[in-house]
N, C-alpha and C positions, 0 to 999 in steps of 0.2 A: 720568182715573181718579177713581172715587168711593170712599166708604169700604167699600162691599161688594166691589168689585174689589180693594182693598188687603187686605181680610181673605181674600179667596180666594187672592191671591198668597202670603200667609203660609201658608195651608193647604197649597198646592202645595209650598211649601218643605219642610214636614215630610214630605209624601208622597214627594218626590223624593230627599231627602238623609238622612233618618233611617232607621235599621233597623227602625223600627216598621211592622209590616204592618197591624195592627188597632189603631186608636186613636181616641179621642174628641177632637175639636177644637172648642173653644168660644171665640168671639171675646168678650172682656171689653169692649174699646173699640177704635175706630178714628178717630183724630183727625188733622187736618191740622196740620202744624207747618212753617211757611215753605213750601218747595216739596216736602216729603216727607210721607209718612203715618207715623203712629206706631201700631202695632197691638200691643195687649196681649191675649194669648190664653192659654188653658189647654189643655194637651196631656196626655192621660192614656192610657197603654197599657191595653188591656182587661184585661190580666193583673196589673195593679198596682192597689192600693187608692188611692193618692194621685197626683194629677196634678202637673204642674210648670207654673209660669206663665212666660211668655216675653214679651219686648219686642222687636219687630221694626221696623226702619225700611225703608220701601218707597218707591221713587221712582215718578214718574208713569208710567214704563213697565212697572211691576210687578217691577222688579228689587230683590232683597233687598240692602240696603246694610250692615245690621248686625243681629246677633242676640245677645240677652243674656238669660240666665236670671235671673229675679227670685227672689232669696233670701228666703224667707219664715220663716226660722229665728228663734226668739226671741232677743232681745239679752241 
């Protein structure tokens, strides 16, 4: 698996498991971390003004191991 395949696995996750039918998916980064990939992405519903950023851990088989929304609220 390479970075592009890891990002595509992350996109499929949102297509398959989220209730969003029309959304914009943008990969911010896809980096190797030991034996897994860490994908940071922005997901935005077409009917909302702001998107949400997520961090996903993807293994070499394309399986999503962990999903975490990144909180961007001011401290």
